[in-house]
Structures are given as C-alpha cells and as structure tokens.
C-alpha positions in Angstrom: 0.0 0.0 0.0 1.2 3.5 -0.8 0.8 6.3 1.8 -0.6 8.8 -0.7 -3.2 6.3 -1.8 -4.3 5.3 1.8 -4.5 8.9 3.0 -6.9 9.7 0.2 -9.3 7.2 1.8 -9.8 9.5 4.8 -12.6 12.0 4.8 -11.1 15.6 4.6 -11.2 18.2 7.3 -10.4 21.9 6.6 -7.8 23.9 8.5 -10.6 26.1 10.0 -12.5 23.1 11.3 -9.4 21.4 12.5 -8.4 24.4 14.5 -11.4 23.9 16.8 -9.4 21.1 18.2 -6.6 23.3 19.6 -5.5 21.1 22.6 -2.9 23.7 23.6 -3.1 22.2 27.2 -2.8 18.5 26.4 -1.4 15.1 26.9 1.1 14.0 24.2 1.9 10.4 23.5 4.5 9.5 20.8 5.2 6.4 18.8 8.2 5.5 16.6 7.8 3.0 13.8 9.1 2.1 10.3 7.7 3.7 7.2 6.6 0.4 5.7 4.2 -0.2 8.6 2.5 3.2 8.3 0.1 2.5 5.4 -1.3 -0.5 7.4 -1.9 1.6 10.4 -3.7 4.2 8.3 -5.8 1.6 6.6 -7.1 0.3 10.0 -8.2 3.7 11.2 -9.3 5.5 8.0 -13.1 5.4 8.9 -12.4 6.8 12.4 -10.4 9.9 11.5 -10.4 12.8 9.1 -7.3 14.1 7.3 -6.3 17.7 7.1 -6.9 18.9 3.5 -5.6 22.2 2.1 -6.1 22.8 -1.6 -6.4 19.0 -2.1 -3.0 18.4 -0.4 -2.7 16.0 2.5 1.0 15.9 3.2 2.7 19.2 4.1 6.3 20.5 4.6 7.5 22.0 8.0 10.7 23.7 8.9 11.8 24.5 12.5 14.7 26.2 14.2 15.2 25.4 17.9 16.9 27.7 20.4 18.7 26.8 23.6 21.0 28.5 26.1 24.8 28.5 25.6 25.0 25.8 28.2 22.4 23.6 26.5 19.9 23.9 29.4 16.9 22.7 27.5 18.7 19.8 25.8 20.2 18.6 29.1 16.9 19.0 31.0 15.4 16.5 28.6 18.4 14.2 28.5 18.5 14.1 32.3 14.8 13.3 32.6 13.7 16.4 34.4 9.9 16.3 34.8 9.5 20.0 33.9 11.2 21.3 30.8 10.9 23.6 27.8 11.4 23.7 24.1 11.6 27.0 22.2 11.4 27.0 18.4 10.3 28.8 15.3 8.2 26.7 13.1 7.3 27.5 9.5 4.2 25.8 8.0 5.4 26.0 4.4 2.2 25.1 2.6 0.1 27.6 4.7 2.8 30.4 4.5 2.5 30.7 8.3 5.3 31.0 10.9 5.1 30.9 14.6 7.4 31.3 17.6 6.4 28.4 20.0 7.2 27.6 23.6 6.4 24.1 24.7 6.3 23.6 28.5 6.3 20.0 29.6 5.0 19.7 33.2 5.0 16.8 35.6 3.3 13.8 34.1 2.5 13.8 30.4 0.9 17.2 30.1 2.2 19.8 27.7 1.2 23.5 27.5 2.1 25.3 24.3 2.1 29.1 23.8 2.8 30.7 20.4 2.7 33.9 18.5 2.6 34.6 14.8 5.9 35.9 13.3 6.9 37.0 9.8 9.7 34.4 9.4 12.1 32.1 11.2 14.5 34.3 13.1 18.1 33.4 13.3 18.5 36.3 15.8 15.7 37.0 18.2 13.7 40.2 17.6 12.6 42.4 20.6 9.1 41.1 20.2 10.2 37.5 20.4 12.4 38.2 23.4 9.5 39.7 25.3 7.3 36.8 24.4 9.9 34.3 25.7 10.4 36.4 28.9 6.6 36.3 29.6 6.2 32.6 29.0 9.4 30.9 30.2 12.1 31.1 32.9 14.6 32.4 30.3 14.6 36.0 31.4 17.9 37.3 30.1 17.2 36.5 26.5 20.5 34.7 26.3 19.4 32.1 23.8 21.1 30.9 20.6 19.8 29.2 17.4 20.9 25.6 17.6 19.5 23.2 15.0 17.0 23.1 12.1 14.5 20.2 11.6 12.7 19.6 8.3 10.0 17.1 7.8 6.7 16.2 6.1 3.5 15.9 8.1 0.0 14.5 7.9 -2.5 15.6 10.4 -5.6 13.6 11.5 -8.5 14.5 13.7 -10.8 11.8 15.1 -14.5 12.0 14.3 -15.4 13.0 17.8 -13.0 16.0 17.6 -11.3 14.9 20.8 -7.9 13.8 19.4 -5.4 15.3 17.0 -2.8 13.0 15.4 0.4 14.2 13.7 2.4 11.8 11.5 5.9 12.9 10.6 8.2 11.4 8.0 11.2 12.4 5.9 12.8 13.9 9.0 16.1 15.7 8.5 18.4 17.8 10.7 20.7 20.6 9.8 23.4 22.2 12.0 26.5 24.2 11.0 26.5 23.0 7.4 25.9 19.3 8.4 22.8 17.4 7.4 21.6 14.2 8.9 18.5 12.2 7.8 16.6 10.1 10.3 15.9 7.7 7.4 13.1 5.2 7.3 11.3 6.3 10.6 7.9 7.7 11.2 6.9 9.6 14.4 3.2 9.5 15.3 2.1 11.8 18.1 -1.4 11.6 19.7 -2.6 14.8 21.3 -5.6 14.7 23.6 -7.0 16.4 26.7 -7.6 13.2 28.7 -6.3 9.6 28.7 -7.5 8.2 25.4 -8.0 4.6 26.5 -10.6 4.0 23.7 -8.5 5.6 21.0 -8.8 3.8 17.6 -5.3 4.8 16.8 -3.9 3.2 20.0 -5.8 0.0 19.3 -4.3 -0.1 15.8 -0.8 0.5 17.1 -1.3 -2.1 19.8 -2.3 -4.7 17.1 1.2 -4.4 15.7 2.9 -4.2 19.1 3.9 -0.5 18.7 4.0 1.1 22.2 4.6 4.7 23.4 8.2 5.9 23.1 9.4 9.4 23.8 11.1 11.1 20.8 12.2 14.7 20.8 13.2 16.0 17.3 15.4 18.6 18.9 17.3 16.2 21.1 17.5 13.4 18.7 18.8 15.7 15.9 21.6 16.9 18.2 22.4 13.4 19.5 22.7 12.2 15.9 24.8 15.1 14.6 26.9 16.1 17.7 28.8 13.0 18.6 30.7 14.8 21.4 27.4 15.9 23.1 26.2 14.0 26.2 23.7 11.5 24.9 23.9 8.3 27.1 20.2 8.4 27.8 19.3 8.6 24.1 21.4 5.6 23.1 18.3 3.3 23.1 16.5 5.6 20.7 19.5 5.9 18.4 19.7 2.1 18.4 16.1 1.8 17.4 16.6 4.2 14.6 19.6 2.2 13.3 17.7 -1.1 13.6 14.7 0.3 11.6 17.0 1.7 8.9 19.0 -1.5 8.7 15.8 -3.6 8.4 16.4 -5.4 11.7 13.2 -4.3 13.5 10.2 -6.5 13.7 6.6 -6.0 14.8 3.7 -8.3 15.9 1.5 -9.3 12.9 4.0 -7.7 10.5 7.3 -8.8 8.9 10.5 -7.1 9.7 11.0 -3.6 8.3 
C-alpha cells in the first residue's frame, strides 16, 4: 500500500474546522515505527479519523529552528529526565505560508502546555518582540538564547470523528546544523494529542495490534544526538539504536514482517 493512496481514503477536514481542536493544554503520546508499517496503520483507522486537506493536499512540509542556552539547558533537561522542561522554536508551515514562535512547556506527568505567536519568518536572531514573548512565558529572562538546529519534515494531520484527538504523523525527517545534514531515514513519528487519557482511541488500538508502544522522541534532542557526537547522549542511546535497527531492516513487529 502507498501512503498517498491510503491517506486519500480519509474524509477531509479543513484547517478552519481542525483548529477547533486546539489542545494547547494537552497530553502528548509519541510512537516511533518504520515507514513500511504506516500504510497498514492508516488503513485500519481511516473510517475513524479525518485528514487535514488544504487545496487538495494531504502531506505538508514543515521547517523548524530550535533555540537553547549556551550551556544547552533545554537539551540537558530532557536528557537528564527532568519532569519540567521547555522547548523554544520557530516553526514554518510551508504550505500555509505561516510561521510561529512556539514555547512548549512539559510539566509533571505527560501534560504539555504550548504558547505561540505569529511571526513573519524564522528568526536566526531574536527580535525584541520575540524576546518579550519568551520572557513572559518561560524562565529564560535574560534573552541569552542561541539558534541551535533546524529540523525539516513532512507531516500528515488527522482528527478523530469526535473531535477529541489530534494526530500528527511525521516522516522524511532531516536535521541541519552548522552545514551538516543528517537524515533520520526510514522512521515515522506518530504523536497523539488529547486532553484526557485516550483509553478507547482507535489509533492506540491499531498501534497495539502491531505491538507498537509509546516511546518518547524529541526531534530537537535526537537531531543533536545524531549530529553532535561529542554531546552528552547516554540516555538517548536506546532511541538511536532503534533508529539504526529500523533503517537496517532489523526491527520486527507483531503481525507484520521485519522492516
């Protein structure tokens, strides 16, 4: 099955209607799997979800630039497993010609709060307006933040028929830093966003059928761990190993042959 073919089987949802499911204060659950499995997952859930459609397109390009302190505070907070942590990034929605400065605040448990403002473009040097927004919504008061790494990827977005879940599916993930580019290869990142524990989620049921279970994955952290070999990354080794196994065809799933 081809992804483009399967995604066309979903009923469409417009950006305007999808934005009624904002979920800015939400629970995020991520899953990592191989690209070959994705069409089978989509086939199982196509009657339960709608696919974002903009001008008859279903797969969209995204570019992001992440910021951090000179001492890598945000990277290390995630690496060291701190329950409360931040990500600060500019994200460009290429197909929609929109760009935002976003602050993601992970609090104890699995809940994430996201604040964002519209900006003209991705900033490689923070404007005064961006600095003020960061000061208002994060503990980084001195504005001493640096642009660290770009992430580029393609995304499909689904919304369940009950409008209680939003699902993002990211593929073709690439990282860029200081002239170096690294592809994540044959992996897919599925993220389920909901405002309560989605025990009856059709997506979770489909993933469970193939033995795919939740696994944390930060694009920012994994990009740095893959590119910067001298960076502290002991706690990300298991995720790097999974990426390598998927790309080498050595990863297997229940009810599905090895990728």
